[in-house]
PAROTOR-591435 format. One record per residue (C-alpha): residue in three letters; residue number from 1; x, y, z. Coordinates in nm, 3 decimals, always signed. Layout:
! PAROTOR-591435
> rest, nr, east, north, up
> ala, NUM, X, Y, Z
...
! end
This chain:
! PAROTOR-591435
> rest, nr, east, north, up
> unk, 1, +5.355, +4.224, +6.327
> unk, 2, +5.325, +3.859, +6.424
> unk, 3, +5.123, +3.619, +6.207
> unk, 4, +4.856, +3.594, +6.477
> unk, 5, +4.830, +3.975, +6.501
> unk, 6, +4.799, +3.997, +6.122
> unk, 7, +4.527, +3.732, +6.127
> unk, 8, +4.337, +3.924, +6.396
> unk, 9, +4.372, +4.250, +6.200
> unk, 10, +4.226, +4.093, +5.888
> unk, 11, +3.946, +3.931, +6.087
> unk, 12, +3.861, +4.275, +6.227
> unk, 13, +3.860, +4.421, +5.874
> unk, 14, +3.633, +4.142, +5.748
> unk, 15, +3.398, +4.192, +6.043
> unk, 16, +3.392, +4.567, +5.976
> unk, 17, +3.308, +4.506, +5.610
> unk, 18, +3.025, +4.269, +5.701
> unk, 19, +2.888, +4.511, +5.962
> unk, 20, +2.903, +4.805, +5.719
> unk, 21, +2.612, +4.686, +5.509
> unk, 22, +2.813, +4.757, +5.193
> unk, 23, +2.744, +4.483, +4.941
> unk, 24, +3.042, +4.555, +4.715
> unk, 25, +3.377, +4.450, +4.858
> unk, 26, +3.574, +4.663, +4.612
> unk, 27, +3.381, +4.976, +4.711
> unk, 28, +3.428, +4.910, +5.083
> unk, 29, +3.799, +4.837, +5.035
> unk, 30, +3.845, +5.154, +4.832
> unk, 31, +3.669, +5.361, +5.100
> unk, 32, +3.889, +5.205, +5.369
> unk, 33, +4.215, +5.209, +5.169
> unk, 34, +4.251, +4.831, +5.171
> unk, 35, +4.355, +4.625, +4.871
> unk, 36, +4.053, +4.426, +4.753
> unk, 37, +4.266, +4.133, +4.634
> unk, 38, +4.414, +4.101, +4.983
> unk, 39, +4.065, +4.122, +5.128
> unk, 40, +3.945, +3.838, +4.903
> unk, 41, +4.248, +3.625, +4.993
> unk, 42, +4.204, +3.677, +5.367
> unk, 43, +3.831, +3.613, +5.351
> unk, 44, +3.898, +3.283, +5.174
> unk, 45, +4.179, +3.189, +5.412
> unk, 46, +3.992, +3.268, +5.732
> unk, 47, +3.674, +3.106, +5.604
> unk, 48, +3.857, +2.782, +5.522
> unk, 49, +4.024, +2.783, +5.866
> unk, 50, +3.690, +2.828, +6.040
> unk, 51, +3.540, +2.543, +5.835
> unk, 52, +3.817, +2.311, +5.949
> unk, 53, +3.783, +2.393, +6.315
> unk, 54, +3.543, +2.176, +6.511
> unk, 55, +3.308, +2.302, +6.779
> unk, 56, +3.485, +2.327, +7.116
> unk, 57, +3.276, +2.048, +7.267
> unk, 58, +3.395, +1.792, +7.011
> unk, 59, +3.565, +1.496, +7.174
> unk, 60, +3.731, +1.190, +7.027
> unk, 61, +3.625, +0.849, +7.149
> unk, 62, +3.838, +0.536, +7.122
> unk, 63, +3.670, +0.232, +6.970
> unk, 64, +3.806, -0.118, +6.981
> unk, 65, +3.705, -0.400, +6.749
> unk, 66, +3.456, -0.655, +6.874
> unk, 67, +3.360, -0.993, +6.735
> unk, 68, +3.343, -1.018, +6.356
> unk, 69, +3.010, -1.010, +6.178
> unk, 70, +2.896, -1.287, +5.948
> unk, 71, +2.705, -1.049, +5.719
> unk, 72, +2.931, -0.967, +5.423
> unk, 73, +2.748, -0.637, +5.361
> unk, 74, +2.823, -0.496, +5.705
> unk, 75, +2.917, -0.129, +5.709
> unk, 76, +2.954, +0.147, +5.964
> unk, 77, +2.819, +0.498, +5.904
> unk, 78, +2.925, +0.793, +6.113
> unk, 79, +2.732, +1.121, +6.085
> unk, 80, +2.865, +1.439, +6.242
> unk, 81, +2.676, +1.749, +6.136
> unk, 82, +2.669, +1.750, +5.757
> unk, 83, +2.968, +1.514, +5.729
> unk, 84, +2.929, +1.138, +5.685
> unk, 85, +3.186, +0.862, +5.680
> unk, 86, +3.093, +0.513, +5.567
> unk, 87, +3.326, +0.223, +5.632
> unk, 88, +3.271, -0.105, +5.452
> unk, 89, +3.382, -0.437, +5.599
> unk, 90, +3.679, -0.480, +5.364
> unk, 91, +3.805, -0.122, +5.388
> unk, 92, +4.162, -0.001, +5.333
> unk, 93, +4.293, +0.024, +5.689
> unk, 94, +4.600, +0.230, +5.596
> unk, 95, +4.387, +0.489, +5.416
> unk, 96, +4.143, +0.502, +5.706
> unk, 97, +4.432, +0.556, +5.951
> unk, 98, +4.561, +0.845, +5.737
> unk, 99, +4.215, +1.005, +5.731
> unk, 100, +4.184, +0.972, +6.109
> unk, 101, +4.526, +1.129, +6.163
> unk, 102, +4.437, +1.422, +5.939
> unk, 103, +4.108, +1.474, +6.123
> unk, 104, +4.273, +1.451, +6.464
> unk, 105, +4.534, +1.709, +6.363
> unk, 106, +4.275, +1.954, +6.232
> unk, 107, +3.995, +1.908, +6.482
> unk, 108, +4.079, +2.085, +6.805
! end
């Protein structure tokens, strides 16, 4: 079984559990002959993957610097959903570049 097939199988199992109305994962797993520890691990894994993925209509926009500001307290705030990024005037450019690269690699 390929990794993608395994992922789909576990997503189907998780969906079946949620649709069952059973509130106890161990009971549902026992009834369906599935290891509850594996179920917990896959639920955590697939939940974290879905939290990383961006909505399909997300697009990146290139920004280029403009003239400098004379106000020493200038900052930029970016709000996307429940995530905020605030960039102060004297920010660490290398760190910011790393964060952008990580976001670009994880946001599809």
